[in-house]
RODO-2510 file (C-alpha; in nm, 4 decimals, decimal comma):
residues 482
     n   res          X          Y          Z
     1     x    11,0624     9,1741   -10,0267
     2     x    11,3813     9,2534   -10,2143
     3     x    11,5272     9,5974   -10,1893
     4     x    11,8671     9,7578   -10,1458
     5     x    11,7135    10,0131    -9,9097
     6     x    11,4733     9,9068    -9,6338
     7     x    11,1709    10,1150    -9,5525
     8     x    11,2412    10,4203    -9,3323
     9     x    10,9565    10,2943    -9,1162
    10     x    11,1616     9,9864    -9,0438
    11     x    11,4595    10,1846    -8,9238
    12     x    11,2721    10,4109    -8,6896
    13     x    11,0733    10,1251    -8,5375
    14     x    11,3876     9,9199    -8,5005
    15     x    11,5597    10,2119    -8,3314
    16     x    11,2662    10,2609    -8,0969
    17     x    11,2593     9,8871    -8,0268
    18     x    11,6267     9,8770    -7,9424
    19     x    11,6307    10,1896    -7,7310
    20     x    11,3251    10,1010    -7,5243
    21     x    11,4243     9,7410    -7,4696
    22     x    11,7991     9,7430    -7,4155
    23     x    12,0880     9,9850    -7,3830
    24     x    12,2782     9,8581    -7,6800
    25     x    12,6054     9,9861    -7,8150
    26     x    12,6638    10,3228    -7,6599
    27     x    13,0371    10,2552    -7,6597
    28     x    13,0588    10,1113    -8,0073
    29     x    13,2082    10,3168    -8,2849
    30     x    13,0831    10,1667    -8,6069
    31     x    13,2655    10,3172    -8,9046
    32     x    13,0428    10,1879    -9,1867
    33     x    12,6744    10,1725    -9,2718
    34     x    12,5831     9,8189    -9,1713
    35     x    12,2594     9,6387    -9,1162
    36     x    12,3529     9,2897    -9,0131
    37     x    12,6121     9,0586    -9,1568
    38     x    12,3570     8,8358    -9,3290
    39     x    12,0750     9,0836    -9,3822
    40     x    11,9558     9,1159    -9,7418
    41     x    11,8777     9,4846    -9,6895
    42     x    12,2393     9,5998    -9,6492
    43     x    12,2911     9,9720    -9,6983
    44     x    12,5594    10,1643    -9,8782
    45     x    12,6235    10,5272    -9,9665
    46     x    12,3562    10,6929    -9,7515
    47     x    12,4820    11,0158    -9,6022
    48     x    12,2970    11,1222    -9,2859
    49     x    12,1247    11,4562    -9,2820
    50     x    12,0447    11,6487    -8,9652
    51     x    11,6918    11,6146    -8,8337
    52     x    11,5223    11,8877    -8,6377
    53     x    11,4854    11,7890    -8,2721
    54     x    11,2022    12,0311    -8,2051
    55     x    10,9125    11,8025    -8,2928
    56     x    10,8937    11,6500    -7,9442
    57     x    10,5951    11,7864    -7,7469
    58     x    10,6776    12,0535    -7,4952
    59     x    10,7701    11,9152    -7,1552
    60     x    10,7649    12,1596    -6,8687
    61     x    10,9906    11,9239    -6,6757
    62     x    11,2644    11,9161    -6,9392
    63     x    11,6058    12,0600    -6,8505
    64     x    11,8271    11,9728    -7,1497
    65     x    12,1801    11,9789    -7,0042
    66     x    12,0941    12,1083    -6,6560
    67     x    12,2148    11,8494    -6,4060
    68     x    12,1017    12,0178    -6,0878
    69     x    11,7320    12,0968    -6,1286
    70     x    11,4350    11,8839    -6,0329
    71     x    11,1401    11,7667    -6,2349
    72     x    10,8078    11,6107    -6,1533
    73     x    10,7492    11,2366    -6,1728
    74     x    10,6283    11,1248    -6,5162
    75     x    10,2746    11,0095    -6,5699
    76     x    10,2042    10,6359    -6,5379
    77     x     9,9806    10,6519    -6,8440
    78     x    10,1190    10,4487    -7,1330
    79     x     9,9958    10,4461    -7,4889
    80     x    10,0311    10,1509    -7,7235
    81     x    10,1849    10,2138    -8,0629
    82     x     9,9797    10,2295    -8,3831
    83     x     9,9867     9,9635    -8,6504
    84     x     9,9902    10,2143    -8,9357
    85     x    10,2478    10,4702    -9,0370
    86     x    10,0997    10,8228    -9,0240
    87     x    10,2853    10,9237    -9,3393
    88     x    10,1715    10,6119    -9,5228
    89     x     9,8178    10,5140    -9,4169
    90     x     9,8147    10,2273    -9,6652
    91     x    10,1072    10,0553    -9,4940
    92     x     9,9998     9,8424    -9,1996
    93     x    10,2028     9,6195    -8,9714
    94     x    10,0715     9,2745    -8,8879
    95     x    10,0907     9,1648    -8,5263
    96     x    10,3577     8,9204    -8,4133
    97     x    10,2047     8,5757    -8,4560
    98     x    10,4585     8,3627    -8,2699
    99     x    10,3778     8,2115    -7,9311
   100     x    10,7306     8,1147    -7,8305
   101     x    10,9536     8,3318    -7,6148
   102     x    11,1826     8,5623    -7,8168
   103     x    11,5345     8,6397    -7,6919
   104     x    11,7449     8,9250    -7,8298
   105     x    12,1094     8,9767    -7,7340
   106     x    12,1951     9,3454    -7,7454
   107     x    12,5632     9,4342    -7,7634
   108     x    12,7808     9,7410    -7,7469
   109     x    13,1436     9,7347    -7,8561
   110     x    13,4349     9,8684    -7,6539
   111     x    13,5022    10,2265    -7,7618
   112     x    13,8666    10,1954    -7,6568
   113     x    13,9229     9,9193    -7,9124
   114     x    13,7835    10,1400    -8,1880
   115     x    13,9965    10,4361    -8,0793
   116     x    14,3118    10,2225    -8,0705
   117     x    14,2234    10,0783    -8,4139
   118     x    14,2548     9,7195    -8,3020
   119     x    14,1768     9,4477    -8,5558
   120     x    13,8519     9,3508    -8,3860
   121     x    13,6705     9,4973    -8,0854
   122     x    13,5469     9,3316    -7,7690
   123     x    13,1978     9,3732    -7,6330
   124     x    13,1709     9,6194    -7,3488
   125     x    12,7991     9,5725    -7,2953
   126     x    12,5852     9,2595    -7,3243
   127     x    12,2190     9,2547    -7,2267
   128     x    11,9808     8,9704    -7,3010
   129     x    11,6293     9,0956    -7,3593
   130     x    11,3393     8,8482    -7,3547
   131     x    10,9787     8,8845    -7,4727
   132     x    10,6935     8,6434    -7,4044
   133     x    10,4209     8,7229    -7,6619
   134     x    10,1572     8,5109    -7,4872
   135     x    10,1833     8,6450    -7,1320
   136     x    10,2891     8,9920    -7,2533
   137     x    10,5862     8,9888    -7,0174
   138     x    10,9463     9,0851    -7,0778
   139     x    11,2766     9,0935    -6,8983
   140     x    11,6411     9,1884    -6,9290
   141     x    11,9607     9,0381    -6,7874
   142     x    12,2884     9,2303    -6,7855
   143     x    12,6004     9,0179    -6,8369
   144     x    12,9325     9,1466    -6,6961
   145     x    13,2197     9,1693    -6,9422
   146     x    13,4702     9,0016    -6,7044
   147     x    13,2743     8,6761    -6,6747
   148     x    13,5343     8,3952    -6,7066
   149     x    13,3835     8,1347    -6,9397
   150     x    13,4730     7,8838    -7,2131
   151     x    13,4306     8,0259    -7,5637
   152     x    13,2767     7,7640    -7,7988
   153     x    13,5445     7,6235    -8,0288
   154     x    13,8379     7,7593    -7,8254
   155     x    14,0450     7,5934    -7,5552
   156     x    14,0440     7,7077    -7,1967
   157     x    13,8607     8,0039    -7,0482
   158     x    13,8427     8,3683    -7,1523
   159     x    13,6536     8,6810    -7,0561
   160     x    13,3121     8,6723    -7,2174
   161     x    13,3787     9,0051    -7,3879
   162     x    13,6416     8,8393    -7,6105
   163     x    13,3889     8,6122    -7,7862
   164     x    13,2936     8,8861    -8,0328
   165     x    13,6590     8,9595    -8,1097
   166     x    13,7401     8,5908    -8,1735
   167     x    13,4438     8,5542    -8,4080
   168     x    13,5647     8,8517    -8,6089
   169     x    13,9367     8,7722    -8,6069
   170     x    13,8923     8,4112    -8,7161
   171     x    13,6097     8,4957    -8,9599
   172     x    13,3805     8,2325    -8,8127
   173     x    13,0301     8,1799    -8,9579
   174     x    12,8205     8,4727    -8,8410
   175     x    13,1324     8,6498    -8,7137
   176     x    13,1483     8,8165    -8,3755
   177     x    12,7726     8,8417    -8,3152
   178     x    12,7219     8,4681    -8,3716
   179     x    13,0048     8,3586    -8,1420
   180     x    12,9028     8,6076    -7,8738
   181     x    12,5466     8,4728    -7,8932
   182     x    12,6658     8,1119    -7,8675
   183     x    12,8743     8,1993    -7,5627
   184     x    12,5830     8,3680    -7,3856
   185     x    12,3595     8,0715    -7,4737
   186     x    12,6081     7,8454    -7,3002
   187     x    12,6246     8,0632    -6,9883
   188     x    12,2508     8,1200    -6,9467
   189     x    12,1283     7,7914    -7,0891
   190     x    11,8767     7,9541    -7,3205
   191     x    11,8585     7,9961    -7,6957
   192     x    11,9141     8,3392    -7,8510
   193     x    11,6983     8,4206    -8,1515
   194     x    11,8393     8,7577    -8,2604
   195     x    12,1226     8,9967    -8,1939
   196     x    12,1378     9,3746    -8,2256
   197     x    12,4068     9,6417    -8,1975
   198     x    12,3540    10,0157    -8,1764
   199     x    12,6553    10,2413    -8,1809
   200     x    12,7006    10,5150    -7,9233
   201     x    12,6309    10,7927    -8,1727
   202     x    12,2882    10,6545    -8,2599
   203     x    12,2141    10,6082    -7,8906
   204     x    12,3025    10,9676    -7,8053
   205     x    12,1114    11,1047    -8,1038
   206     x    11,8005    10,9000    -8,0207
   207     x    11,7873    11,0475    -7,6705
   208     x    11,8373    11,3996    -7,8064
   209     x    11,5547    11,3405    -8,0521
   210     x    11,3380    11,2551    -7,7510
   211     x    11,4515    11,5818    -7,5915
   212     x    11,6318    11,3932    -7,3154
   213     x    11,5581    11,1068    -7,0798
   214     x    11,4136    11,1581    -6,7334
   215     x    11,6015    10,9749    -6,4559
   216     x    11,5877    10,9732    -6,0767
   217     x    11,9554    10,9954    -5,9801
   218     x    11,9991    10,8263    -5,6377
   219     x    12,3277    10,9939    -5,5407
   220     x    12,5814    11,2417    -5,6706
   221     x    12,7985    11,0924    -5,9421
   222     x    13,0888    11,2195    -6,1517
   223     x    13,0565    11,1264    -6,5187
   224     x    13,2940    11,1589    -6,8111
   225     x    13,1205    11,2358    -7,1431
   226     x    13,3146    11,1409    -7,4534
   227     x    13,5813    11,4011    -7,5280
   228     x    13,8872    11,5433    -7,3520
   229     x    13,8628    11,7149    -7,0113
   230     x    13,4880    11,6830    -7,0090
   231     x    13,3972    11,5538    -6,6609
   232     x    13,0715    11,6682    -6,5034
   233     x    12,8900    11,6126    -6,1753
   234     x    12,5273    11,5008    -6,1751
   235     x    12,3415    11,5867    -5,8571
   236     x    12,0834    11,3600    -5,6878
   237     x    11,7190    11,3961    -5,7823
   238     x    11,5026    11,3729    -6,0902
   239     x    11,6941    11,4972    -6,3933
   240     x    11,6272    11,5210    -6,7662
   241     x    11,9611    11,4312    -6,9213
   242     x    12,0582    11,4934    -7,2834
   243     x    12,2103    11,2117    -7,4842
   244     x    12,5768    11,2728    -7,4009
   245     x    12,5156    11,2894    -7,0250
   246     x    12,2806    10,9899    -7,0313
   247     x    12,5523    10,7951    -7,2093
   248     x    12,8160    10,9076    -6,9608
   249     x    12,5864    10,8212    -6,6672
   250     x    12,5390    10,4703    -6,8056
   251     x    12,9134    10,4331    -6,8680
   252     x    13,0328    10,5456    -6,5241
   253     x    13,2242    10,2831    -6,3253
   254     x    13,3423    10,4925    -6,0318
   255     x    13,0738    10,3870    -5,7825
   256     x    13,1306    10,1344    -5,5048
   257     x    12,9693     9,8480    -5,6973
   258     x    13,1751     9,9055    -6,0133
   259     x    13,0402     9,7235    -6,3168
   260     x    12,7466     9,5822    -6,1202
   261     x    12,6255     9,9341    -6,0387
   262     x    12,6844    10,0349    -6,3984
   263     x    12,4579     9,7520    -6,5166
   264     x    12,1821     9,8823    -6,2893
   265     x    12,2244    10,2324    -6,4336
   266     x    12,2095    10,0956    -6,7862
   267     x    11,8765     9,9322    -6,7133
   268     x    11,7516    10,2507    -6,5463
   269     x    11,8291    10,4439    -6,8657
   270     x    11,6598    10,1766    -7,0796
   271     x    11,3361    10,2071    -6,8884
   272     x    11,3701    10,5862    -6,8814
   273     x    11,3843    10,5952    -7,2619
   274     x    11,0870    10,3647    -7,2825
   275     x    10,8889    10,5863    -7,0462
   276     x    10,9846    10,8949    -7,2458
   277     x    10,8509    10,7426    -7,5679
   278     x    10,5248    10,6312    -7,4091
   279     x    10,4737    10,9313    -7,1813
   280     x    10,4308    11,1685    -7,4740
   281     x    10,2852    10,9117    -7,7159
   282     x    10,5852    10,9703    -7,9396
   283     x    10,5611    10,6603    -8,1592
   284     x    10,3152    10,8154    -8,4099
   285     x    10,5295    11,1306    -8,4228
   286     x    10,8494    10,9324    -8,4697
   287     x    10,6887    10,7347    -8,7497
   288     x    10,5737    11,0536    -8,9206
   289     x    10,9361    11,1728    -8,9277
   290     x    11,0710    10,8351    -9,0361
   291     x    11,2481    10,9610    -9,3499
   292     x    11,4591    11,2126    -9,1594
   293     x    11,5296    10,9843    -8,8677
   294     x    11,6195    10,6989    -9,0978
   295     x    11,9072    10,9021    -9,2416
   296     x    12,0475    10,9633    -8,8954
   297     x    11,9906    10,6350    -8,7171
   298     x    12,0258    10,3605    -8,9772
   299     x    12,4043    10,3838    -8,9827
   300     x    12,4221    10,2993    -8,6141
   301     x    12,2074     9,9850    -8,6104
   302     x    12,3341     9,6338    -8,6856
   303     x    12,1038     9,3339    -8,6474
   304     x    12,0097     8,9984    -8,7978
   305     x    11,6386     9,0709    -8,7673
   306     x    11,4450     9,0897    -9,0904
   307     x    11,2289     9,3879    -9,1748
   308     x    10,9074     9,2148    -9,0744
   309     x    11,0495     9,0701    -8,7520
   310     x    11,1834     9,4041    -8,6329
   311     x    10,8591     9,5881    -8,7069
   312     x    10,6433     9,3328    -8,5291
   313     x    10,8720     9,2927    -8,2287
   314     x    10,8963     9,6703    -8,1908
   315     x    10,5209     9,7042    -8,1630
   316     x    10,4989     9,4061    -7,9291
   317     x    10,7680     9,5514    -7,7005
   318     x    10,5927     9,8865    -7,6769
   319     x    10,2688     9,7205    -7,5643
   320     x    10,4219     9,5489    -7,2600
   321     x    10,3412     9,7375    -6,9369
   322     x    10,6260     9,8486    -6,7123
   323     x    10,5175     9,6251    -6,4256
   324     x    10,5584     9,3223    -6,6538
   325     x    10,9253     9,3897    -6,7266
   326     x    11,1613     9,1971    -6,4983
   327     x    11,5196     9,3146    -6,4435
   328     x    11,8263     9,1122    -6,3490
   329     x    12,2018     9,1653    -6,3264
   330     x    12,4568     8,8856    -6,3024
   331     x    12,6254     9,0251    -5,9930
   332     x    12,8038     8,9314    -5,6743
   333     x    12,5484     8,6637    -5,5827
   334     x    12,5978     8,4835    -5,9145
   335     x    12,9797     8,4941    -5,9360
   336     x    13,2939     8,4494    -5,7338
   337     x    13,5961     8,6782    -5,7665
   338     x    13,9025     8,4846    -5,8811
   339     x    14,2454     8,5508    -6,0247
   340     x    14,3653     8,4041    -6,3535
   341     x    14,7110     8,2404    -6,3888
   342     x    14,8202     8,5700    -6,5471
   343     x    14,7183     8,7623    -6,2369
   344     x    14,4034     8,9254    -6,3817
   345     x    14,0903     8,9645    -6,1716
   346     x    13,7866     8,7960    -6,3297
   347     x    13,4406     8,6702    -6,2357
   348     x    13,3839     8,2954    -6,2180
   349     x    13,0166     8,2167    -6,2838
   350     x    12,8111     8,0188    -6,0332
   351     x    12,6069     7,8295    -6,2892
   352     x    12,3184     7,7268    -6,0650
   353     x    12,2778     8,0828    -5,9329
   354     x    12,2842     8,2262    -6,2848
   355     x    12,0133     7,9852    -6,3960
   356     x    11,8025     8,0804    -6,0936
   357     x    11,8349     8,4464    -6,1927
   358     x    11,7366     8,3551    -6,5478
   359     x    11,4264     8,1798    -6,4193
   360     x    11,3289     8,4819    -6,2111
   361     x    11,3607     8,7174    -6,5072
   362     x    11,1918     8,4725    -6,7458
   363     x    10,9071     8,4570    -6,4953
   364     x    10,6191     8,3962    -6,7356
   365     x    10,7084     8,0300    -6,7737
   366     x    10,9369     7,9927    -6,4760
   367     x    10,8783     7,7320    -6,2117
   368     x    10,9353     8,0172    -5,9669
   369     x    10,6253     8,2066    -6,0786
   370     x    10,2891     8,2079    -5,9015
   371     x    10,2211     7,9305    -5,6519
   372     x    10,5353     7,7522    -5,7653
   373     x    10,7386     8,0004    -5,5611
   374     x    10,6580     7,7752    -5,2655
   375     x    10,7710     7,4599    -5,4470
   376     x    11,0055     7,2236    -5,2699
   377     x    11,3493     7,1392    -5,4054
   378     x    11,2187     6,8063    -5,5352
   379     x    10,9204     6,9716    -5,7062
   380     x    11,1505     7,2171    -5,8807
   381     x    11,3696     6,9346    -6,0092
   382     x    11,0611     6,7449    -6,1260
   383     x    10,9322     7,0562    -6,3013
   384     x    11,2522     7,0734    -6,5065
   385     x    11,2038     6,7059    -6,6031
   386     x    11,5369     6,6712    -6,7846
   387     x    11,6413     6,3595    -6,9721
   388     x    11,9475     6,2023    -6,8096
   389     x    12,2286     5,9825    -6,9304
   390     x    12,4384     5,8055    -6,6660
   391     x    12,7722     5,6558    -6,7674
   392     x    12,9832     5,4224    -6,5576
   393     x    13,3427     5,5408    -6,5603
   394     x    13,4572     5,2869    -6,3000
   395     x    13,5302     4,9137    -6,2720
   396     x    13,2309     4,8651    -6,0392
   397     x    12,9715     4,6630    -6,2314
   398     x    12,6165     4,7963    -6,2294
   399     x    12,7044     5,1304    -6,0716
   400     x    12,5186     5,3377    -6,3338
   401     x    12,2116     5,1141    -6,3157
   402     x    12,1948     5,1231    -5,9356
   403     x    12,2431     5,5027    -5,9365
   404     x    11,9539     5,5443    -6,1818
   405     x    11,7288     5,3175    -5,9745
   406     x    11,8077     5,5198    -5,6635
   407     x    11,7225     5,8477    -5,8373
   408     x    11,3921     5,6985    -5,9545
   409     x    11,3133     5,5898    -5,5986
   410     x    11,3855     5,9431    -5,4731
   411     x    11,1446     6,0888    -5,7301
   412     x    11,4183     6,2662    -5,9243
   413     x    11,3575     6,0585    -6,2354
   414     x    11,0136     5,9560    -6,3540
   415     x    11,1712     5,6742    -6,5529
   416     x    11,5111     5,5164    -6,5903
   417     x    11,7842     5,7208    -6,7502
   418     x    11,9954     5,6077    -7,0417
   419     x    12,2678     5,3890    -6,8961
   420     x    12,5984     5,2851    -7,0444
   421     x    12,9750     5,2684    -7,0032
   422     x    13,1789     5,5871    -7,0042
   423     x    13,4259     5,6382    -7,2898
   424     x    13,7136     5,6356    -7,0386
   425     x    13,7901     5,5838    -6,6726
   426     x    13,6950     5,8714    -6,4429
   427     x    13,8756     5,9121    -6,1105
   428     x    13,6267     6,1867    -6,0211
   429     x    13,2630     6,2157    -6,1253
   430     x    13,1578     6,4736    -6,3833
   431     x    12,8173     6,6258    -6,4581
   432     x    12,7353     6,8177    -6,7785
   433     x    12,4241     7,0330    -6,8352
   434     x    12,3251     7,0890    -7,2002
   435     x    11,9875     7,2638    -7,1766
   436     x    11,9792     7,4716    -6,8578
   437     x    11,8557     7,2778    -6,5526
   438     x    11,9797     7,4637    -6,2421
   439     x    11,7748     7,2745    -5,9832
   440     x    11,8579     6,9337    -6,1233
   441     x    12,2234     7,0307    -6,1371
   442     x    12,2162     7,1574    -5,7793
   443     x    12,0604     6,8317    -5,6604
   444     x    12,3047     6,6115    -5,8522
   445     x    12,6091     6,8120    -5,7418
   446     x    12,5111     6,7709    -5,3771
   447     x    12,3997     6,4084    -5,4138
   448     x    12,7059     6,2934    -5,6091
   449     x    12,9426     6,5243    -5,4162
   450     x    13,0707     6,6709    -5,7433
   451     x    13,3843     6,8825    -5,7148
   452     x    13,3475     7,2438    -5,8420
   453     x    13,5857     7,1902    -6,1321
   454     x    13,3848     6,8880    -6,2462
   455     x    13,0649     7,0807    -6,3220
   456     x    13,0247     7,1705    -6,6882
   457     x    12,7730     7,3904    -6,8689
   458     x    12,7870     7,3061    -7,2390
   459     x    12,4713     7,4519    -7,3877
   460     x    12,3418     7,2492    -7,6804
   461     x    11,9635     7,2389    -7,7361
   462     x    12,0155     6,9581    -7,9884
   463     x    12,1976     6,7296    -7,7455
   464     x    12,0617     6,3753    -7,7119
   465     x    12,0216     6,4243    -7,3347
   466     x    11,9652     6,7290    -7,1173
   467     x    12,2116     6,6228    -6,8476
   468     x    12,4964     6,3724    -6,8659
   469     x    12,6523     6,2124    -6,5574
   470     x    12,9914     6,0412    -6,5742
   471     x    13,0358     5,8380    -6,2560
   472     x    13,3896     5,8243    -6,1192
   473     x    13,5893     5,6214    -5,8733
   474     x    13,5094     5,8729    -5,5984
   475     x    13,1391     5,7798    -5,6272
   476     x    13,2147     5,4081    -5,6465
   477     x    13,4139     5,4265    -5,3223
   478     x    13,1634     5,6356    -5,1271
   479     x    12,7898     5,6430    -5,1993
   480     x    12,4596     5,5818    -5,0149
   481     x    12,3299     5,3281    -5,2687
   482     x    12,1731     5,0142    -5,1215
***
């Protein structure tokens, strides 16, 4: 399909897909009309027109901007979306045919960078959303912006939120979205298929179109909607928040848990939007108003999904029941708090703990699901079944071979690993994970007594081996090998 203007149906379904699956770019301030750096359906010259918000069915629980009233709990009944557009009965949407897991990185850009007119913004929000089309399960993992990680192609370590900026500043292939995706792939050890950005204006407008989002506020919180001298207090209890307050609630950082609490609130809002859409069976109504909504929302969406992919994934996402959506936040159990040489406070990732969290959220094919929750450490390593390469970085002949034989005898390897000399001498052993194997890494780190600074996560699904071990003089001088 070749067109300079994608179908309005595409835009509204994409917007619904984004808003019910991840809290994307509510901080971003996107100045132009963009639909993906490499998307053939790029837009230009479309001026948004106001759409009437009064088409949403009456909700006796709705309290627009009232932050103190209560409302009843929403119905658990959920309605799957149609496969035809009400305003175009001849246009049907084929079901998603893929059987592989689909991962979408949803990003929001730092509003402060836009306001200060910096050359390129950082990401302020990163959430990885995953869909398993076979098991009909989904999940989301929030990634803190202060995670201290290597950025592919750059020396040293940086906050993860700078990956987008570097991709834009240095005009790398795919720009900021591509480099941000590569960085998250490296941290989580999983491939990212698509990215999406939604600016804060589109996010606010989408919630207002839904006549608010219903949230159960656990405790009183002071929020700061965009604009000067605009602070408000949201009381505990079930509230229906308009777009600006929902955005401010998700942005707030003034709770005890800081950014970790904020990530939980973001996910709460995501699921609240999803419930709002399904509670009133709004998808057919939204589709019937696609032309109007397209004018308002298309300017705030940036993605590398094609028209067909976005339509099909949107419908698939809507069909997944709430109890099949797993939630995870990279938080205090997955990081340590450290200080950089410049004196900044950052979060150092605990790679094995992050991969365990990933497995819990990606539960449909995780070795932690079902009866496997009772698996022993050895069974979990065997379930990962990584290919290993063991290199001898010492002057001790046969050290790599004897290490491989020992691992086979322990049941860690079902067959001998690739064995060879290391490219250089290693005073201390090094282990590198290329494809995400947290249990194997945990075993090897303990077995080989690997020092923390000698553990590397270099995600590369095309690597010749899943895990590479470089044996050092420390292992040669002290090991349990026969």
